[in-house]
C-alpha positions in Angstrom: -128.4 7.7 -72.8 -128.0 8.3 -69.1 -125.8 6.2 -66.8 -126.6 5.8 -63.1 -123.1 5.4 -61.8 -124.2 4.5 -58.2 -127.3 2.5 -57.4 -128.0 -0.4 -55.0 -130.6 -2.1 -57.2 -130.0 -5.4 -55.4 -131.4 -3.9 -52.2 -134.2 -5.8 -50.5 -136.3 -2.6 -50.9 -136.8 -3.5 -54.5 -137.7 -7.2 -53.9 -141.4 -6.5 -54.6 -141.1 -4.7 -58.0 -137.5 -5.0 -59.2 -138.3 -5.9 -62.8 -140.9 -3.1 -63.1 -138.4 -0.7 -61.6 -135.7 -1.7 -64.1 -138.3 -1.3 -66.9 -139.0 2.3 -65.7 -135.3 3.1 -65.7 -135.0 2.0 -69.3 -138.1 4.1 -70.3 -136.5 7.1 -68.6 -133.5 6.8 -70.9 -131.1 5.0 -68.6 -128.8 2.6 -70.5 -126.5 1.4 -67.7 -126.5 1.1 -63.9 -123.3 0.6 -61.9 -123.8 -1.4 -58.7 -121.6 -0.6 -55.7 -120.8 -3.3 -53.2 -121.5 -3.2 -49.5 -120.2 -6.3 -47.7 -120.4 -10.1 -47.8 -124.1 -10.1 -46.8 -125.0 -8.6 -50.1 -122.3 -9.5 -52.6 -124.1 -12.6 -53.9 -127.4 -10.7 -54.5 -125.5 -8.0 -56.4 -123.7 -10.5 -58.5 -126.9 -12.4 -59.3 -128.6 -9.2 -60.4 -125.7 -8.4 -62.7 -126.0 -12.0 -64.1 -129.7 -11.6 -64.7 -129.3 -8.2 -66.5 -125.8 -8.2 -68.0 -126.8 -5.6 -70.6 -127.9 -3.1 -67.9 -126.0 -3.8 -64.6 -122.3 -3.8 -63.9 -121.0 -4.7 -60.5 -118.2 -3.2 -58.3 -116.6 -5.0 -55.4 -115.4 -3.5 -52.1 -116.1 -3.0 -48.4 -118.4 -0.2 -47.4 -117.0 1.8 -44.5 -120.3 1.4 -42.5 -119.6 -2.4 -42.6 -116.1 -2.0 -41.2 -116.1 -3.5 -37.7 -114.1 -5.9 -35.6 -114.1 -8.5 -38.4 -113.0 -6.0 -41.1 -109.9 -8.0 -42.0 -112.0 -11.1 -42.9 -114.4 -8.9 -44.9 -111.4 -7.5 -46.8 -110.1 -11.0 -47.5 -113.5 -11.8 -49.1 -113.1 -8.7 -51.3 -109.6 -9.7 -52.3 -110.8 -13.2 -53.2 -113.5 -11.7 -55.5 -110.9 -9.3 -57.0 -108.8 -12.2 -58.1 -111.7 -14.2 -59.4 -113.0 -11.9 -62.2 -113.2 -8.4 -63.7 -115.1 -5.6 -62.0 -116.1 -2.1 -63.2 -114.6 -0.5 -60.1 -113.5 -1.0 -56.5 -116.2 0.4 -54.3 -117.8 1.7 -52.5 -115.0 2.4 -50.1 -114.2 5.3 -47.9 -115.0 6.8 -44.5 -118.3 7.4 -42.7 -118.2 9.6 -39.6 -122.0 10.0 -39.5 -123.3 6.6 -38.3 -120.5 5.3 -36.1 -117.1 6.7 -35.2 -116.0 3.7 -33.0 -113.9 2.2 -35.8 -112.3 5.2 -37.4 -108.8 3.6 -37.4 -110.2 0.4 -39.0 -112.1 2.4 -41.6 -108.9 4.3 -42.5 -106.9 1.1 -42.7 -109.6 -0.6 -44.9 -109.6 2.4 -47.2 -105.8 2.5 -47.6 -105.7 -1.3 -48.3 -108.4 -1.0 -50.9 -106.7 1.9 -52.6 -103.6 -0.2 -53.0 -105.7 -3.0 -54.4 -107.2 -0.6 -56.9 -103.7 0.1 -58.1 -102.8 -3.6 -58.1 -105.9 -4.5 -60.1 -105.9 -1.3 -62.2 -109.4 -0.2 -61.1 -111.0 3.2 -60.3 -112.3 3.7 -56.8 -115.8 4.9 -55.7 -115.5 6.8 -52.5 -118.2 7.1 -49.8 -117.4 10.3 -47.8 -120.2 11.0 -45.4 -119.1 13.7 -42.9 -115.5 12.8 -43.8 -114.5 14.7 -47.0 -111.7 16.6 -45.4 -110.1 13.5 -43.8 -110.4 11.6 -47.1 -108.7 14.4 -49.0 -105.9 14.3 -46.4 -105.4 10.5 -46.9 -105.5 10.8 -50.7 -103.0 13.7 -50.6 -100.6 11.5 -48.6 -100.6 9.0 -51.4 -98.0 9.6 -54.2 -99.5 10.1 -57.6 -98.5 6.7 -58.8 -100.1 5.1 -55.8 -103.3 7.1 -56.0 -106.0 5.4 -58.0 -108.4 7.4 -60.1 -112.0 7.5 -59.0 -115.1 9.4 -58.0 -116.4 10.9 -54.8 -119.9 9.5 -54.9 -122.9 11.6 -53.6 -120.9 14.8 -53.5 -122.0 17.1 -50.7 -118.9 19.3 -50.2 -118.4 23.0 -50.8 -116.5 24.7 -53.6 -113.2 24.6 -51.9 -113.4 20.9 -51.1 -114.5 20.2 -54.7 -111.5 22.1 -56.0 -109.2 19.9 -53.8 -110.8 16.7 -55.0 -110.6 17.9 -58.6 -106.9 18.8 -58.2 -106.3 15.2 -57.1 -107.9 14.0 -60.3 -111.2 12.8 -59.0 -114.7 13.0 -60.5 -117.7 14.2 -58.5 -120.9 12.1 -58.4 -124.0 14.3 -58.3 -127.2 12.8 -57.0 -130.6 13.8 -55.7 -129.2 16.3 -53.2 -128.7 18.7 -56.1 -132.5 19.1 -56.2 -132.9 19.8 -52.5 -133.8 23.4 -51.7 -131.1 23.8 -49.0 -128.7 21.1 -50.3 -126.1 23.7 -51.2 -125.1 22.0 -54.5 -126.8 24.7 -56.5 -123.8 26.9 -55.5 -121.2 24.3 -56.4 -122.4 22.5 -59.5 -122.5 25.5 -61.9 -118.7 26.1 -61.6 -117.6 22.4 -61.7 -115.7 21.4 -64.9 -118.3 19.6 -66.9 -115.8 16.8 -67.8 -115.5 15.8 -64.2 -119.2 15.3 -63.3 -121.0 12.0 -63.1 -124.7 11.4 -62.4 -126.1 8.9 -59.8 -129.1 8.1 -57.7 -127.7 6.1 -54.7 -131.0 4.2 -54.9 -132.9 3.4 -52.8 -131.7 6.4 -50.8 -131.8 10.1 -51.3 -134.6 10.4 -53.9 -134.6 13.7 -55.7 -137.4 16.2 -55.7 -140.4 15.6 -56.3 -139.8 12.1 -54.8 -137.9 13.3 -51.7 -138.6 11.1 -48.7 -139.7 8.2 -50.8 -137.8 5.2 -52.1 -135.3 6.3 -54.8 -134.9 4.4 -58.0 -132.6 4.5 -61.1 -135.3 6.1 -63.3 -134.9 9.2 -61.2 -131.4 9.9 -62.4 -133.3 11.8 -65.1 -134.5 14.2 -62.5 -130.9 14.7 -61.4 -129.9 15.3 -65.0 -132.7 17.8 -65.5 -131.5 19.9 -62.5 -127.9 19.8 -63.6 -129.1 20.9 -67.1 -130.8 23.8 -65.5 -127.7 24.8 -63.4 -125.5 24.5 -66.5 -128.0 26.1 -68.9 -127.7 23.2 -71.2 -130.2 20.8 -72.7 -131.0 17.5 -71.0 -129.6 15.7 -74.1 -126.3 17.6 -73.8 -126.0 16.8 -70.1 -126.7 13.1 -70.9 -124.0 13.1 -73.6 -121.4 14.8 -71.4 -121.9 12.7 -68.2 -122.2 9.5 -70.1 -118.9 10.2 -71.8 -117.4 11.0 -68.4 -118.6 7.7 -67.0 -117.1 5.9 -70.0 -113.8 7.6 -69.5 -113.5 6.8 -65.8 -114.9 3.3 -65.8 -113.5 2.4 -69.3 -116.9 1.5 -70.6 -117.5 0.5 -74.2 -119.8 2.8 -76.2 
């Protein structure tokens, strides 16, 4: 069984064929999909999808850094209300994004720190968005004392070997997605040396489709393509990569077998 640890299956981009897309994922050997939150505009759609497919979808809650703006405090209050209302598989996705907009960096950092503390308070792992911001996130996480640093994963890992080592030393997992299949993605130089017990698989659907679907809409079935590339880089069978990464996801997110 494969687990897609990061996929936005509630995106409007799946509105035309969501059930068929989910069926394709199951046929590809995917047994579970973890849904990262974005903001209050999409929380209800995510929760409804989880309710419609409780055997396949598990939701996170959190405030995405791209959604951090002038009203970020009210968005955080909504997240906190949801945290108190029920159980979640993780707090995410949270982090920093220095690619799309750097006008609210201070607010992004504050939102990240607040949500890290909530992860400690509610005993949840965190799922980190780190676009063009890996070094700053590593600094912020290093500033936290070990007892105040939640476990988690850097989703959609794009960093180099040195950055990966820093993240691993802080206890984090690394989420490997479609970029590992890109000719000039750089991950072919990083993934072979990663400790296998710290790697998770993901798609980040509907974004970042792997080869041979690059440039098209991504979907959870394509996590198999990611697994096949990792298997090639590790010189292991697809089944073994599935077994290892599924066990890793179960460990981090405390999933029942």
